[in-house]
One Martini backbone bead per residue (centre of mass of N, CA, C, O) as a GRO file, in nm:
protein
  522
    1UNK     BB    1   9.176   7.063   6.053
    2UNK     BB    2   9.489   7.015   5.873
    3UNK     BB    3   9.741   7.231   5.727
    4UNK     BB    4  10.040   7.215   5.500
    5UNK     BB    5  10.246   7.488   5.391
    6UNK     BB    6  10.485   7.583   5.184
    7UNK     BB    7  10.764   7.804   5.261
    8UNK     BB    8  10.945   8.126   5.307
    9UNK     BB    9  11.230   8.300   5.446
   10UNK     BB   10  11.439   8.553   5.550
   11UNK     BB   11  11.811   8.518   5.605
   12UNK     BB   12  11.933   8.761   5.498
   13UNK     BB   13  12.066   8.609   5.190
   14UNK     BB   14  11.869   8.378   5.277
   15UNK     BB   15  11.670   8.089   5.266
   16UNK     BB   16  11.393   7.960   5.474
   17UNK     BB   17  11.224   7.693   5.529
   18UNK     BB   18  10.870   7.650   5.582
   19UNK     BB   19  10.568   7.590   5.780
   20UNK     BB   20  10.216   7.631   5.729
   21UNK     BB   21  10.007   7.576   5.997
   22UNK     BB   22   9.654   7.487   5.992
   23UNK     BB   23   9.388   7.517   6.240
   24UNK     BB   24   9.047   7.398   6.245
   25UNK     BB   25   8.807   7.459   6.505
   26UNK     BB   26   8.614   7.443   6.756
   27UNK     BB   27   8.476   7.750   6.874
   28UNK     BB   28   8.565   8.042   6.919
   29UNK     BB   29   8.615   8.292   6.722
   30UNK     BB   30   8.953   8.297   6.576
   31UNK     BB   31   9.304   8.434   6.550
   32UNK     BB   32   9.623   8.260   6.555
   33UNK     BB   33   9.977   8.337   6.580
   34UNK     BB   34  10.258   8.124   6.574
   35UNK     BB   35  10.621   8.140   6.565
   36UNK     BB   36  10.755   8.423   6.572
   37UNK     BB   37  10.600   8.682   6.485
   38UNK     BB   38  10.561   8.967   6.339
   39UNK     BB   39  10.367   9.230   6.273
   40UNK     BB   40  10.307   9.155   5.973
   41UNK     BB   41  10.207   8.864   6.038
   42UNK     BB   42   9.983   8.933   6.245
   43UNK     BB   43   9.824   9.117   6.026
   44UNK     BB   44   9.719   8.890   5.830
   45UNK     BB   45   9.434   8.845   5.926
   46UNK     BB   46   9.303   9.093   5.781
   47UNK     BB   47   9.402   9.040   5.493
   48UNK     BB   48   9.293   8.752   5.455
   49UNK     BB   49   8.995   8.803   5.518
   50UNK     BB   50   8.948   9.023   5.299
   51UNK     BB   51   9.038   8.851   5.056
   52UNK     BB   52   8.827   8.628   5.079
   53UNK     BB   53   8.572   8.804   5.069
   54UNK     BB   54   8.643   8.952   4.794
   55UNK     BB   55   8.655   8.645   4.654
   56UNK     BB   56   8.409   8.475   4.753
   57UNK     BB   57   8.513   8.344   5.025
   58UNK     BB   58   8.522   8.154   5.301
   59UNK     BB   59   8.504   8.228   5.643
   60UNK     BB   60   8.575   8.078   5.928
   61UNK     BB   61   8.355   8.034   6.222
   62UNK     BB   62   8.630   7.966   6.382
   63UNK     BB   63   8.908   7.831   6.508
   64UNK     BB   64   9.229   7.977   6.424
   65UNK     BB   65   9.552   7.817   6.381
   66UNK     BB   66   9.888   7.944   6.336
   67UNK     BB   67  10.190   7.770   6.243
   68UNK     BB   68  10.542   7.851   6.238
   69UNK     BB   69  10.764   7.633   6.096
   70UNK     BB   70  10.989   7.679   6.299
   71UNK     BB   71  10.935   7.825   6.617
   72UNK     BB   72  11.247   7.944   6.670
   73UNK     BB   73  11.196   8.126   6.419
   74UNK     BB   74  11.187   8.425   6.293
   75UNK     BB   75  10.912   8.605   6.143
   76UNK     BB   76  10.906   8.804   5.835
   77UNK     BB   77  10.670   8.959   5.669
   78UNK     BB   78  10.414   8.943   5.390
   79UNK     BB   79  10.475   8.659   5.231
   80UNK     BB   80  10.258   8.476   5.419
   81UNK     BB   81   9.969   8.526   5.321
   82UNK     BB   82   9.918   8.308   5.106
   83UNK     BB   83   9.970   8.045   5.271
   84UNK     BB   84   9.754   8.110   5.482
   85UNK     BB   85   9.509   8.114   5.293
   86UNK     BB   86   9.542   7.825   5.184
   87UNK     BB   87   9.530   7.688   5.464
   88UNK     BB   88   9.242   7.777   5.535
   89UNK     BB   89   9.099   7.642   5.294
   90UNK     BB   90   9.191   7.352   5.356
   91UNK     BB   91   9.110   7.332   5.666
   92UNK     BB   92   8.792   7.414   5.595
   93UNK     BB   93   8.720   7.256   5.302
   94UNK     BB   94   8.740   7.451   5.033
   95UNK     BB   95   8.999   7.261   4.975
   96UNK     BB   96   9.199   7.038   4.839
   97UNK     BB   97   9.499   6.897   4.928
   98UNK     BB   98   9.580   6.780   4.641
   99UNK     BB   99   9.602   7.064   4.492
  100UNK     BB  100   9.884   7.131   4.694
  101UNK     BB  101  10.102   6.901   4.725
  102UNK     BB  102  10.356   7.039   4.519
  103UNK     BB  103  10.332   7.325   4.663
  104UNK     BB  104  10.438   7.666   4.685
  105UNK     BB  105  10.411   7.987   4.878
  106UNK     BB  106  10.439   8.342   4.771
  107UNK     BB  107  10.285   8.635   4.920
  108UNK     BB  108  10.091   8.917   4.901
  109UNK     BB  109   9.786   9.069   5.023
  110UNK     BB  110   9.513   9.224   4.931
  111UNK     BB  111   9.197   9.326   5.011
  112UNK     BB  112   9.103   9.235   4.701
  113UNK     BB  113   9.309   8.968   4.637
  114UNK     BB  114   9.567   9.056   4.546
  115UNK     BB  115   9.892   8.995   4.422
  116UNK     BB  116  10.200   9.066   4.584
  117UNK     BB  117  10.511   9.146   4.608
  118UNK     BB  118  10.810   9.001   4.741
  119UNK     BB  119  11.097   9.009   4.877
  120UNK     BB  120  11.331   8.769   4.767
  121UNK     BB  121  11.233   8.549   4.547
  122UNK     BB  122  11.494   8.414   4.461
  123UNK     BB  123  11.577   8.305   4.742
  124UNK     BB  124  11.310   8.154   4.802
  125UNK     BB  125  11.329   7.965   4.554
  126UNK     BB  126  11.585   7.818   4.644
  127UNK     BB  127  11.448   7.698   4.906
  128UNK     BB  128  11.201   7.584   4.684
  129UNK     BB  129  11.318   7.391   4.449
  130UNK     BB  130  11.119   7.119   4.486
  131UNK     BB  131  10.888   7.310   4.387
  132UNK     BB  132  10.598   7.445   4.299
  133UNK     BB  133  10.576   7.791   4.238
  134UNK     BB  134  10.375   8.049   4.387
  135UNK     BB  135  10.338   8.378   4.249
  136UNK     BB  136  10.338   8.677   4.164
  137UNK     BB  137  10.373   8.830   3.865
  138UNK     BB  138  10.610   9.032   3.956
  139UNK     BB  139  10.790   8.756   4.059
  140UNK     BB  140  10.843   8.543   3.833
  141UNK     BB  141  11.120   8.617   3.710
  142UNK     BB  142  11.278   8.613   3.975
  143UNK     BB  143  11.206   8.317   4.064
  144UNK     BB  144  11.341   8.177   3.813
  145UNK     BB  145  11.640   8.224   3.920
  146UNK     BB  146  11.607   7.987   4.152
  147UNK     BB  147  11.538   7.704   4.020
  148UNK     BB  148  11.271   7.573   4.005
  149UNK     BB  149  11.056   7.353   3.881
  150UNK     BB  150  10.820   7.583   3.893
  151UNK     BB  151  10.650   7.881   3.774
  152UNK     BB  152  10.363   8.032   3.915
  153UNK     BB  153  10.083   8.253   3.841
  154UNK     BB  154   9.864   8.508   3.996
  155UNK     BB  155   9.653   8.786   4.038
  156UNK     BB  156   9.452   8.624   4.234
  157UNK     BB  157   9.286   8.439   4.461
  158UNK     BB  158   9.041   8.351   4.287
  159UNK     BB  159   9.210   8.256   4.046
  160UNK     BB  160   9.381   8.046   4.202
  161UNK     BB  161   9.151   7.859   4.289
  162UNK     BB  162   9.065   7.786   3.999
  163UNK     BB  163   9.339   7.664   3.914
  164UNK     BB  164   9.354   7.442   4.139
  165UNK     BB  165   9.059   7.321   4.040
  166UNK     BB  166   9.055   7.341   3.705
  167UNK     BB  167   8.877   7.605   3.593
  168UNK     BB  168   9.165   7.725   3.515
  169UNK     BB  169   9.426   7.818   3.343
  170UNK     BB  170   9.743   7.851   3.326
  171UNK     BB  171   9.990   8.021   3.277
  172UNK     BB  172  10.280   8.049   3.150
  173UNK     BB  173  10.538   7.899   3.251
  174UNK     BB  174  10.827   7.966   3.439
  175UNK     BB  175  11.145   7.936   3.353
  176UNK     BB  176  11.452   7.907   3.405
  177UNK     BB  177  11.719   8.085   3.287
  178UNK     BB  178  11.934   7.882   3.449
  179UNK     BB  179  12.001   7.587   3.426
  180UNK     BB  180  12.130   7.324   3.540
  181UNK     BB  181  12.465   7.328   3.411
  182UNK     BB  182  12.513   7.584   3.299
  183UNK     BB  183  12.761   7.797   3.195
  184UNK     BB  184  12.570   8.063   3.206
  185UNK     BB  185  12.428   8.370   3.248
  186UNK     BB  186  12.206   8.591   3.208
  187UNK     BB  187  12.281   8.939   3.167
  188UNK     BB  188  12.262   9.254   3.320
  189UNK     BB  189  12.232   9.527   3.462
  190UNK     BB  190  12.240   9.700   3.718
  191UNK     BB  191  12.049   9.799   3.953
  192UNK     BB  192  11.977  10.128   3.857
  193UNK     BB  193  12.126  10.174   3.604
  194UNK     BB  194  12.292  10.387   3.421
  195UNK     BB  195  12.467  10.537   3.212
  196UNK     BB  196  12.793  10.518   3.156
  197UNK     BB  197  13.039  10.718   3.214
  198UNK     BB  198  13.298  10.884   3.049
  199UNK     BB  199  13.642  10.938   3.065
  200UNK     BB  200  13.661  11.157   2.829
  201UNK     BB  201  13.536  11.399   3.005
  202UNK     BB  202  13.811  11.423   3.126
  203UNK     BB  203  14.025  11.690   3.216
  204UNK     BB  204  14.309  11.593   3.274
  205UNK     BB  205  14.419  11.419   3.536
  206UNK     BB  206  14.648  11.198   3.499
  207UNK     BB  207  14.688  11.067   3.781
  208UNK     BB  208  14.389  11.003   3.842
  209UNK     BB  209  14.346  10.813   3.598
  210UNK     BB  210  14.560  10.614   3.685
  211UNK     BB  211  14.429  10.543   3.958
  212UNK     BB  212  14.172  10.423   3.841
  213UNK     BB  213  14.308  10.195   3.681
  214UNK     BB  214  14.441  10.055   3.923
  215UNK     BB  215  14.189  10.011   4.097
  216UNK     BB  216  14.041   9.832   3.885
  217UNK     BB  217  14.263   9.609   3.838
  218UNK     BB  218  14.301   9.546   4.179
  219UNK     BB  219  14.083   9.651   4.394
  220UNK     BB  220  14.143   9.939   4.508
  221UNK     BB  221  14.152  10.176   4.739
  222UNK     BB  222  14.025  10.527   4.724
  223UNK     BB  223  14.166  10.860   4.783
  224UNK     BB  224  14.038  11.195   4.742
  225UNK     BB  225  14.209  11.516   4.759
  226UNK     BB  226  14.032  11.834   4.728
  227UNK     BB  227  13.897  12.086   4.590
  228UNK     BB  228  13.641  12.229   4.476
  229UNK     BB  229  13.608  12.137   4.130
  230UNK     BB  230  13.835  11.902   4.054
  231UNK     BB  231  13.678  11.600   3.996
  232UNK     BB  232  13.612  11.368   4.200
  233UNK     BB  233  13.324  11.275   4.129
  234UNK     BB  234  13.370  11.231   3.828
  235UNK     BB  235  13.577  11.005   3.865
  236UNK     BB  236  13.419  10.804   4.046
  237UNK     BB  237  13.177  10.754   3.838
  238UNK     BB  238  13.397  10.606   3.627
  239UNK     BB  239  13.499  10.339   3.757
  240UNK     BB  240  13.273  10.124   3.693
  241UNK     BB  241  13.336  10.122   3.374
  242UNK     BB  242  13.624   9.960   3.420
  243UNK     BB  243  13.486   9.714   3.504
  244UNK     BB  244  13.421   9.408   3.477
  245UNK     BB  245  13.217   9.180   3.426
  246UNK     BB  246  13.038   8.955   3.577
  247UNK     BB  247  13.048   8.662   3.687
  248UNK     BB  248  12.860   8.406   3.786
  249UNK     BB  249  12.911   8.436   4.087
  250UNK     BB  250  12.873   8.745   4.106
  251UNK     BB  251  12.588   8.759   3.984
  252UNK     BB  252  12.448   8.592   4.201
  253UNK     BB  253  12.522   8.755   4.448
  254UNK     BB  254  12.405   9.031   4.361
  255UNK     BB  255  12.115   8.935   4.301
  256UNK     BB  256  12.047   8.836   4.584
  257UNK     BB  257  12.085   9.105   4.732
  258UNK     BB  258  11.882   9.274   4.559
  259UNK     BB  259  11.640   9.098   4.618
  260UNK     BB  260  11.631   9.136   4.929
  261UNK     BB  261  11.621   9.464   4.899
  262UNK     BB  262  11.414   9.533   4.650
  263UNK     BB  263  11.553   9.566   4.389
  264UNK     BB  264  11.573   9.607   4.073
  265UNK     BB  265  11.574   9.383   3.800
  266UNK     BB  266  11.651   9.233   3.540
  267UNK     BB  267  11.499   9.088   3.282
  268UNK     BB  268  11.547   8.764   3.312
  269UNK     BB  269  11.819   8.835   3.481
  270UNK     BB  270  12.123   8.898   3.577
  271UNK     BB  271  12.351   9.076   3.722
  272UNK     BB  272  12.631   9.212   3.521
  273UNK     BB  273  12.702   9.474   3.668
  274UNK     BB  274  12.861   9.662   3.868
  275UNK     BB  275  12.793   9.830   4.136
  276UNK     BB  276  12.667  10.163   4.250
  277UNK     BB  277  12.731  10.342   4.555
  278UNK     BB  278  12.595  10.670   4.713
  279UNK     BB  279  12.577  10.769   5.005
  280UNK     BB  280  12.493  10.973   5.237
  281UNK     BB  281  12.646  11.136   5.511
  282UNK     BB  282  12.373  11.062   5.698
  283UNK     BB  283  12.422  10.781   5.743
  284UNK     BB  284  12.375  10.503   5.917
  285UNK     BB  285  12.515  10.227   6.049
  286UNK     BB  286  12.287  10.031   5.959
  287UNK     BB  287  12.268  10.125   5.659
  288UNK     BB  288  12.568  10.051   5.601
  289UNK     BB  289  12.597   9.748   5.731
  290UNK     BB  290  12.332   9.642   5.864
  291UNK     BB  291  12.006   9.525   5.960
  292UNK     BB  292  11.780   9.549   6.235
  293UNK     BB  293  11.467   9.464   6.380
  294UNK     BB  294  11.265   9.305   6.201
  295UNK     BB  295  11.506   9.274   5.978
  296UNK     BB  296  11.774   9.152   5.796
  297UNK     BB  297  11.950   9.392   5.617
  298UNK     BB  298  12.126   9.512   5.377
  299UNK     BB  299  12.372   9.726   5.319
  300UNK     BB  300  12.568   9.927   5.136
  301UNK     BB  301  12.817   9.730   5.133
  302UNK     BB  302  12.642   9.497   5.002
  303UNK     BB  303  12.524   9.654   4.753
  304UNK     BB  304  12.848   9.690   4.661
  305UNK     BB  305  12.906   9.418   4.577
  306UNK     BB  306  13.143   9.397   4.325
  307UNK     BB  307  13.196   9.712   4.349
  308UNK     BB  308  13.106  10.050   4.433
  309UNK     BB  309  13.188  10.273   4.711
  310UNK     BB  310  13.076  10.607   4.745
  311UNK     BB  311  13.226  10.874   4.952
  312UNK     BB  312  13.112  11.172   4.977
  313UNK     BB  313  13.225  11.371   5.197
  314UNK     BB  314  13.395  11.204   5.417
  315UNK     BB  315  13.422  11.417   5.659
  316UNK     BB  316  13.088  11.401   5.722
  317UNK     BB  317  13.102  11.145   5.844
  318UNK     BB  318  13.060  10.943   6.085
  319UNK     BB  319  13.293  10.785   6.276
  320UNK     BB  320  13.123  10.523   6.324
  321UNK     BB  321  13.085  10.457   6.022
  322UNK     BB  322  13.384  10.446   5.931
  323UNK     BB  323  13.490  10.234   6.144
  324UNK     BB  324  13.289  10.002   6.045
  325UNK     BB  325  13.468   9.944   5.774
  326UNK     BB  326  13.729   9.793   5.854
  327UNK     BB  327  13.650   9.491   5.860
  328UNK     BB  328  13.521   9.459   5.573
  329UNK     BB  329  13.781   9.545   5.416
  330UNK     BB  330  13.943   9.285   5.510
  331UNK     BB  331  13.709   9.034   5.472
  332UNK     BB  332  13.443   9.078   5.275
  333UNK     BB  333  13.261   9.092   5.543
  334UNK     BB  334  12.960   9.094   5.760
  335UNK     BB  335  12.876   9.070   6.106
  336UNK     BB  336  12.543   9.051   6.231
  337UNK     BB  337  12.434   9.117   6.568
  338UNK     BB  338  12.160   9.008   6.756
  339UNK     BB  339  11.945   8.894   6.988
  340UNK     BB  340  11.777   8.708   6.752
  341UNK     BB  341  12.029   8.739   6.544
  342UNK     BB  342  12.275   8.606   6.294
  343UNK     BB  343  12.454   8.748   6.018
  344UNK     BB  344  12.603   8.720   5.683
  345UNK     BB  345  12.751   8.961   5.469
  346UNK     BB  346  12.853   9.050   5.179
  347UNK     BB  347  13.167   9.285   5.136
  348UNK     BB  348  13.310   9.328   4.831
  349UNK     BB  349  13.479   9.632   4.767
  350UNK     BB  350  13.527   9.956   4.633
  351UNK     BB  351  13.668  10.225   4.796
  352UNK     BB  352  13.553  10.567   4.755
  353UNK     BB  353  13.699  10.875   4.841
  354UNK     BB  354  13.586  11.224   4.907
  355UNK     BB  355  13.768  11.530   4.995
  356UNK     BB  356  13.854  11.792   5.168
  357UNK     BB  357  14.137  11.944   5.320
  358UNK     BB  358  13.921  12.146   5.446
  359UNK     BB  359  13.657  12.328   5.540
  360UNK     BB  360  13.692  12.540   5.289
  361UNK     BB  361  13.881  12.363   5.056
  362UNK     BB  362  14.188  12.497   4.999
  363UNK     BB  363  14.433  12.375   5.167
  364UNK     BB  364  14.638  12.631   5.244
  365UNK     BB  365  14.618  12.845   5.044
  366UNK     BB  366  14.738  13.135   4.969
  367UNK     BB  367  14.467  13.362   5.013
  368UNK     BB  368  14.224  13.125   5.039
  369UNK     BB  369  14.252  13.014   5.316
  370UNK     BB  370  14.049  13.026   5.633
  371UNK     BB  371  14.220  12.826   5.797
  372UNK     BB  372  14.354  12.700   6.059
  373UNK     BB  373  14.574  12.471   6.169
  374UNK     BB  374  14.379  12.354   6.379
  375UNK     BB  375  14.141  12.303   6.184
  376UNK     BB  376  14.293  12.110   5.994
  377UNK     BB  377  14.364  11.897   6.203
  378UNK     BB  378  14.072  11.838   6.297
  379UNK     BB  379  13.971  11.747   6.017
  380UNK     BB  380  14.177  11.509   5.972
  381UNK     BB  381  14.070  11.341   6.235
  382UNK     BB  382  13.811  11.206   6.106
  383UNK     BB  383  14.033  11.014   6.012
  384UNK     BB  384  14.152  10.736   6.094
  385UNK     BB  385  14.439  10.565   6.076
  386UNK     BB  386  14.326  10.276   6.010
  387UNK     BB  387  14.153  10.374   5.769
  388UNK     BB  388  14.373  10.514   5.601
  389UNK     BB  389  14.550  10.244   5.575
  390UNK     BB  390  14.322  10.107   5.371
  391UNK     BB  391  14.430  10.290   5.156
  392UNK     BB  392  14.608  10.240   4.869
  393UNK     BB  393  14.501  10.522   4.746
  394UNK     BB  394  14.652  10.857   4.774
  395UNK     BB  395  14.537  11.176   4.641
  396UNK     BB  396  14.587  11.474   4.484
  397UNK     BB  397  14.320  11.701   4.362
  398UNK     BB  398  14.339  11.938   4.134
  399UNK     BB  399  14.280  12.187   3.943
  400UNK     BB  400  14.261  12.245   3.638
  401UNK     BB  401  14.377  12.387   3.377
  402UNK     BB  402  14.255  12.601   3.149
  403UNK     BB  403  14.371  12.456   2.895
  404UNK     BB  404  14.234  12.183   2.964
  405UNK     BB  405  13.934  12.279   2.971
  406UNK     BB  406  13.948  12.434   2.673
  407UNK     BB  407  14.031  12.209   2.526
  408UNK     BB  408  13.993  11.953   2.258
  409UNK     BB  409  14.152  11.738   2.420
  410UNK     BB  410  14.101  11.434   2.539
  411UNK     BB  411  14.076  11.150   2.689
  412UNK     BB  412  14.046  10.847   2.739
  413UNK     BB  413  13.834  10.608   2.699
  414UNK     BB  414  13.678  10.360   2.865
  415UNK     BB  415  13.730  10.119   2.668
  416UNK     BB  416  14.040  10.138   2.664
  417UNK     BB  417  14.094  10.107   2.971
  418UNK     BB  418  13.924   9.846   3.016
  419UNK     BB  419  14.109   9.663   2.849
  420UNK     BB  420  14.356   9.684   3.038
  421UNK     BB  421  14.214   9.581   3.288
  422UNK     BB  422  14.134   9.301   3.180
  423UNK     BB  423  14.426   9.207   3.123
  424UNK     BB  424  14.529   9.229   3.415
  425UNK     BB  425  14.321   9.028   3.533
  426UNK     BB  426  14.405   8.790   3.362
  427UNK     BB  427  14.688   8.758   3.483
  428UNK     BB  428  14.590   8.709   3.774
  429UNK     BB  429  14.425   8.452   3.714
  430UNK     BB  430  14.657   8.281   3.605
  431UNK     BB  431  14.812   8.288   3.888
  432UNK     BB  432  14.556   8.249   4.113
  433UNK     BB  433  14.402   8.535   4.122
  434UNK     BB  434  14.163   8.757   4.116
  435UNK     BB  435  14.306   9.010   4.264
  436UNK     BB  436  14.551   9.183   4.409
  437UNK     BB  437  14.393   9.277   4.675
  438UNK     BB  438  14.335   8.945   4.741
  439UNK     BB  439  14.608   8.864   4.824
  440UNK     BB  440  14.752   8.672   5.032
  441UNK     BB  441  15.004   8.699   5.249
  442UNK     BB  442  15.121   8.399   5.206
  443UNK     BB  443  15.141   8.474   4.864
  444UNK     BB  444  15.336   8.711   4.796
  445UNK     BB  445  15.606   8.567   4.724
  446UNK     BB  446  15.470   8.415   4.481
  447UNK     BB  447  15.288   8.663   4.334
  448UNK     BB  448  15.496   8.917   4.456
  449UNK     BB  449  15.784   8.944   4.355
  450UNK     BB  450  16.098   9.109   4.435
  451UNK     BB  451  16.350   9.299   4.384
  452UNK     BB  452  16.626   9.423   4.530
  453UNK     BB  453  16.565   9.728   4.490
  454UNK     BB  454  16.274   9.715   4.594
  455UNK     BB  455  16.345   9.607   4.877
  456UNK     BB  456  16.515   9.852   4.965
  457UNK     BB  457  16.292  10.064   4.941
  458UNK     BB  458  16.100   9.933   5.150
  459UNK     BB  459  16.298   9.933   5.387
  460UNK     BB  460  16.313  10.242   5.420
  461UNK     BB  461  16.013  10.282   5.482
  462UNK     BB  462  16.005  10.110   5.741
  463UNK     BB  463  16.240  10.254   5.903
  464UNK     BB  464  16.089  10.545   5.890
  465UNK     BB  465  15.760  10.485   5.936
  466UNK     BB  466  15.582  10.501   5.657
  467UNK     BB  467  15.536  10.189   5.712
  468UNK     BB  468  15.339   9.937   5.770
  469UNK     BB  469  15.250   9.618   5.762
  470UNK     BB  470  15.001   9.675   5.592
  471UNK     BB  471  15.145   9.865   5.392
  472UNK     BB  472  15.332   9.653   5.273
  473UNK     BB  473  15.113   9.470   5.149
  474UNK     BB  474  14.984   9.697   4.975
  475UNK     BB  475  15.229   9.769   4.804
  476UNK     BB  476  15.264   9.492   4.673
  477UNK     BB  477  14.988   9.482   4.539
  478UNK     BB  478  15.011   9.746   4.383
  479UNK     BB  479  15.268   9.666   4.223
  480UNK     BB  480  15.135   9.427   4.083
  481UNK     BB  481  14.934   9.595   3.920
  482UNK     BB  482  15.132   9.772   3.769
  483UNK     BB  483  15.278   9.539   3.628
  484UNK     BB  484  15.032   9.429   3.476
  485UNK     BB  485  14.977   9.691   3.311
  486UNK     BB  486  15.285   9.666   3.186
  487UNK     BB  487  15.328   9.337   3.130
  488UNK     BB  488  15.449   9.222   3.414
  489UNK     BB  489  15.431   8.889   3.539
  490UNK     BB  490  15.667   8.892   3.727
  491UNK     BB  491  15.887   9.066   3.864
  492UNK     BB  492  15.917   9.329   4.074
  493UNK     BB  493  16.015   9.648   4.034
  494UNK     BB  494  16.129   9.952   4.130
  495UNK     BB  495  15.932  10.114   3.951
  496UNK     BB  496  15.668   9.991   4.070
  497UNK     BB  497  15.715  10.085   4.362
  498UNK     BB  498  15.730  10.386   4.311
  499UNK     BB  499  15.437  10.411   4.203
  500UNK     BB  500  15.299  10.296   4.454
  501UNK     BB  501  15.400  10.517   4.649
  502UNK     BB  502  15.273  10.754   4.497
  503UNK     BB  503  14.978  10.649   4.518
  504UNK     BB  504  14.963  10.619   4.829
  505UNK     BB  505  15.098  10.837   4.970
  506UNK     BB  506  15.071  11.050   5.217
  507UNK     BB  507  14.938  11.027   5.538
  508UNK     BB  508  14.951  11.370   5.561
  509UNK     BB  509  14.778  11.513   5.334
  510UNK     BB  510  14.562  11.681   5.493
  511UNK     BB  511  14.782  11.876   5.633
  512UNK     BB  512  15.037  11.945   5.444
  513UNK     BB  513  15.347  11.872   5.592
  514UNK     BB  514  15.423  11.611   5.409
  515UNK     BB  515  15.643  11.371   5.248
  516UNK     BB  516  15.697  11.082   5.096
  517UNK     BB  517  15.878  10.859   4.960
  518UNK     BB  518  15.767  10.869   4.620
  519UNK     BB  519  15.557  11.115   4.666
  520UNK     BB  520  15.514  11.230   4.361
  521UNK     BB  521  15.342  11.463   4.147
  522UNK     BB  522  15.127  11.674   4.281
   0.00000   0.00000   0.00000
């Protein structure tokens, strides 16, 4: 007898529907899984057999063949345990096929028959939207976000068999949080979010606080260079609090990525706050970009999608890891290709880097720096020119003065600055752009027009070689953000370009040998 049970697998951040076909026939007892299973799927034989016997259900003493269709797609993960077990019960005659006619199954089995959560249940539920979906209890709320017909859950395999046979009632079905056609989702904080730190804690650092505001308003990448204890990490951790809450599209994208990665999600709601990721400088290229051998998993740049990726001690990251960021920074996505699969992960984030100006950290200060000029130059070369050119804002962050640290007057709080950021982004949306950093090159003349004096200033920068073609576009986007924060929705003035050049900073800031025109106030 043959049974066909609907289920789904993860392909990047998408779900792919599959069919678990189980055939039980006469012959020597055995269990075979075909259809490109990975090690976790092949090991399901032992988990499924132990779960059936622990639940006092019969294990067929015949030849069992499991086919995962379509056979040309690689299958990974333990989430296929439950559909395989249901297929064995139906194919062996222990359960009527009509009992599971309109249902799909996703879940891992414990040896005692308990149902355990599988990562990516929201994405898998989206792929099985036309079915009544049965998942473990821990995955019910997450699966409801995928908007299936109905979400049912059961604590164990034995309990599930009784529910399918009508001998036990189902628990209260989980309905989708956001039905089709609703205006917007319920949203909660980003997965793993702690309480957002307040910008009012920062003393001094007027230029750095302005740089954070501009970066948040326009989505610009930011690099801070300064000695230890100057407040670079403290500033970076407060950037995410300045960003507006995610809209419906962003909340869905971030929630899907975090679901696939197995990160905790807000209870019965989408992720509503931009995420903040801060990987250690020992991170590998695969962990940063995404991929893997058993299954394609999103990397840190995708987990930071629509939020902030903070790379502390930037000079300590491997050059291969840093250079791998260049293409995602330009395109807002990353294509990961392996021999068996190729997937695309979204990766549009604000990159914030913090590093010391030299190995000892004092950056050439007389009497304090112990580094030779050659050591400082070698340290500065850890960041390639193309990567450095992708930072819209580069600034020197020095230690605050003692009077600022010991004074009683703090800076503006996060809520005040966030209100100005939200207003600037509203102006950008009215013009027809998401945020200034995402304005296409072909629309810069339309969305970021510049006055004659501002054009002459940019012309001098280009002719002197201080600006590349990419730098020109980034200066115009940066000046557009500065103008929006100042309430000027029209033409960009020379004053706005001056501030953009000052924020962009000298490209040789790490060596401390020169300043570019307009890069004043360090």
